[in-house]
C-alpha positions in Angstrom: 32.9 -20.1 -36.6 30.1 -22.7 -36.2 26.8 -21.7 -37.8 24.2 -20.7 -35.2 21.3 -23.1 -35.1 17.9 -21.6 -36.0 15.6 -20.9 -33.1 12.8 -23.3 -32.6 9.2 -22.3 -32.9 8.8 -22.9 -29.2 11.6 -20.5 -28.4 10.2 -17.9 -30.7 6.7 -18.2 -29.2 8.1 -18.0 -25.7 10.0 -14.9 -26.6 6.9 -13.4 -28.1 4.9 -14.2 -24.9 7.5 -12.7 -22.7 7.6 -9.5 -24.9 3.9 -9.2 -24.6 4.0 -9.7 -20.9 6.7 -7.0 -20.5 4.6 -4.6 -22.6 1.5 -5.4 -20.5 3.4 -4.7 -17.3 4.8 -1.5 -18.6 8.3 -2.8 -18.3 9.2 -2.1 -21.9 8.4 1.5 -21.4 10.5 1.7 -18.3 7.6 2.6 -16.1 8.0 2.6 -12.3 5.0 1.0 -10.6 5.7 2.8 -7.4 6.0 6.3 -8.8 3.3 8.2 -10.7 4.0 6.7 -14.1 0.7 5.0 -14.6 -2.4 6.7 -16.0 -4.0 9.8 -14.6 -3.1 11.5 -11.3 -5.3 10.6 -8.4 -6.3 13.2 -5.9 -5.1 11.9 -2.5 -5.6 13.8 0.7 -3.8 12.8 3.9 -5.3 14.8 6.8 -4.9 18.4 5.6 -2.1 17.5 3.2 -2.3 16.8 -0.6 -0.1 14.1 -2.1 1.9 15.3 -5.1 3.9 12.6 -6.8 6.6 12.0 -4.2 6.2 15.1 -2.1 6.7 14.6 1.6 3.6 14.2 3.9 4.5 15.0 7.6 4.6 11.9 9.7 2.2 13.6 12.2 -0.4 13.5 9.4 0.4 10.2 7.7 0.7 8.1 10.8 -2.3 9.3 12.8 -5.1 9.9 10.3 -8.2 7.7 10.5 -8.3 7.2 6.7 -7.0 8.9 3.6 -9.2 10.3 0.8 -8.1 8.7 -2.5 -10.3 10.2 -5.2 -10.3 9.8 -9.0 -8.8 13.2 -9.6 -8.0 13.5 -13.3 -9.3 9.9 -14.0 -12.5 10.1 -16.1 -14.5 7.4 -14.3 -16.9 5.3 -16.3 -20.4 5.0 -14.9 -20.7 1.4 -15.9 -17.3 0.3 -14.5 -15.9 -0.8 -11.1 -12.5 -0.2 -9.8 -9.8 -1.6 -7.4 -7.6 0.7 -5.3 -4.4 -0.5 -3.7 -2.0 1.4 -1.4 1.4 -0.2 -0.8 4.8 0.6 0.7 7.6 -0.8 -1.5 10.4 0.3 0.9 9.9 -2.0 3.9 11.8 -2.1 6.2 13.8 0.5 4.2 14.5 1.6 0.7 18.0 0.2 1.0 16.7 -3.2 2.1 13.1 -3.8 0.8 13.2 -7.4 2.0 9.6 -7.1 3.6 8.1 -5.3 0.6 5.5 -4.8 -0.3 3.4 -3.8 2.7 -0.3 -3.8 1.9 -1.7 -0.7 3.6 -5.1 -0.5 2.0 -6.9 -2.6 -0.6 -10.5 -2.0 -1.8 -12.4 -3.6 -4.7 -15.7 -3.3 -6.5 -15.6 0.5 -6.2 -18.4 2.2 -8.3 -17.8 5.4 -10.2 -19.5 7.6 -7.6 -17.5 6.3 -4.8 -14.3 6.4 -6.8 -14.9 10.1 -7.6 -15.4 10.9 -3.9 -12.4 8.8 -2.7 -14.2 7.8 0.5 -14.5 4.0 0.6 -17.3 3.0 2.9 -16.8 -0.6 3.9 -20.5 -1.2 3.6 -20.5 -0.1 -0.1 -17.3 -1.6 -1.4 -15.3 -4.8 -0.8 -12.7 -3.7 1.7 -10.1 -6.5 1.3 -7.6 -4.9 3.6 -8.7 -2.1 6.0 -6.5 1.0 6.0 -3.3 0.7 8.0 -1.5 3.9 8.7 2.0 4.4 7.4 4.4 3.3 10.1 8.0 3.5 8.8 10.5 2.2 11.4 12.7 4.6 13.3 15.9 5.3 11.4 14.7 3.7 8.1 14.5 6.9 6.2 11.8 8.0 3.7 9.3 5.4 2.5 7.1 5.7 -0.6 3.4 5.1 -0.2 1.9 4.4 -3.6 -1.8 4.5 -4.5 -2.8 2.6 -7.6 -6.3 2.3 -9.2 -7.2 -0.5 -11.6 -10.3 -0.7 -13.8 -12.0 -4.1 -13.3 -12.3 -5.6 -16.8 -15.7 -7.4 -16.5 -17.8 -5.9 -13.7 -18.0 -7.2 -10.2 -15.3 -9.6 -9.0 -15.7 -12.2 -6.2 -12.4 -11.6 -4.5 -10.7 -14.3 -2.4 -10.3 -13.3 1.3 -6.9 -12.1 2.4 -5.1 -12.8 5.7 -4.8 -9.3 7.1 -2.7 -10.5 10.0 0.1 -10.7 7.4 0.4 -7.6 5.2 4.2 -7.8 4.4 5.7 -9.6 1.5 2.7 -8.9 -0.8 2.7 -8.1 -4.5 0.2 -5.8 -6.1 1.4 -6.9 -9.5 0.6 -10.5 -8.7 -2.8 -9.5 -7.4 -3.5 -7.6 -10.6 -2.4 -10.5 -12.7 -4.6 -12.9 -10.6 -7.7 -11.0 -11.5 -6.8 -9.8 -15.0 -6.7 -6.1 -14.0 -4.0 -5.1 -16.4 -2.0 -1.9 -15.8 -3.2 0.8 -13.3 -5.4 3.5 -14.9 -4.4 6.1 -12.3 -1.7 6.5 -9.6 -0.3 8.8 -6.9 2.5 8.6 -4.4 3.8 10.4 -1.3 6.7 9.9 1.1 7.1 10.1 4.8 9.6 9.1 7.4 9.5 8.3 11.1 9.4 11.3 13.5 9.1 11.4 17.2 6.2 13.2 18.9 5.9 14.1 22.6 2.2 13.2 22.6 2.3 10.1 20.5 4.6 7.2 21.3 5.4 4.6 18.8 7.6 1.4 18.7 8.0 1.6 15.0 7.4 -1.1 12.4 9.3 -4.4 12.5 10.9 -3.9 15.9 11.0 -6.4 18.7 7.8 -6.2 20.8 9.8 -7.7 23.8 12.1 -4.7 23.8 10.0 -1.8 22.6 11.7 1.5 21.6 9.0 4.1 22.4 10.0 7.5 21.1 9.3 9.3 24.3 10.0 7.8 27.7 9.2 11.0 29.6 6.9 9.9 32.5 4.7 12.9 32.0 3.5 11.3 28.7 2.1 7.8 28.7 3.9 6.7 31.9 2.4 3.2 31.6 2.9 2.8 27.9 3.5 -0.8 26.6 4.3 -2.1 23.2 1.3 -3.8 21.6 1.5 -5.7 18.3 -1.0 -5.5 15.5 0.9 -7.4 12.9 4.5 -8.3 12.0 5.2 -4.8 10.8 3.1 -2.6 13.1 3.7 -2.1 16.8 2.4 0.8 18.9 3.3 2.1 22.4 0.0 2.6 24.2 -1.3 2.6 27.7 -4.0 0.0 27.0 -4.6 -2.6 24.3 -6.8 -1.2 21.5 -10.3 -2.7 21.6 -10.0 -4.2 18.1 -9.8 -7.8 17.1 -6.9 -7.4 14.7 -4.5 -6.6 17.6 -2.6 -9.6 19.0 -3.5 -8.6 22.6 -7.2 -9.3 21.7 -6.6 -12.6 20.1 -5.0 -14.6 22.9 
């Protein structure tokens, strides 16, 4: 049997760097970024519902709320520190085929301790990098996880680069954290929800064809003039009129 050649210093140093990287990402500990494995439990409220590490939140709450409350919960906030909060869907368009993951549903930076404790992110008081976009799992795609992650900013205020919020699919919160040296999340939470039809609220579902909308209720007594309007590549909505907001395609033509 030929004698194995000794590893070079370069190979050893590369292995060491990779090991340190794995440890810094929590991979060596087998942590799941999209579960509740990181840090303290956040207190997340969706309408009248409380998120509880994978517990289901009804679609009627998750899809139609104006904004969630994502509070520090068990996280002991530091008065001199600032925080980043990210909410992502890693199961787009489905858990079996996460080819569009992650979907960036909410991203806020430079959150001070008082605001982090309250969980209400006023866009005038924080850097709202991506405004909240409601969970919108496609019809028939099963349950999706919606994970909330909080990172402690390592050195005070960060000048974040603007993000293109017309494209929220195919994002990576881990890459974002690495870009700004955020390290591991210091707190986390997660809930699940799946598409459900409502007689009063019609929806095309995420990632469907806007030219052939599938509204969940075609009963003419509800939204008889509904059309499918596109907000972004993942979010379509059956409505009677175009929303009066610039981030919908129908307002940007």
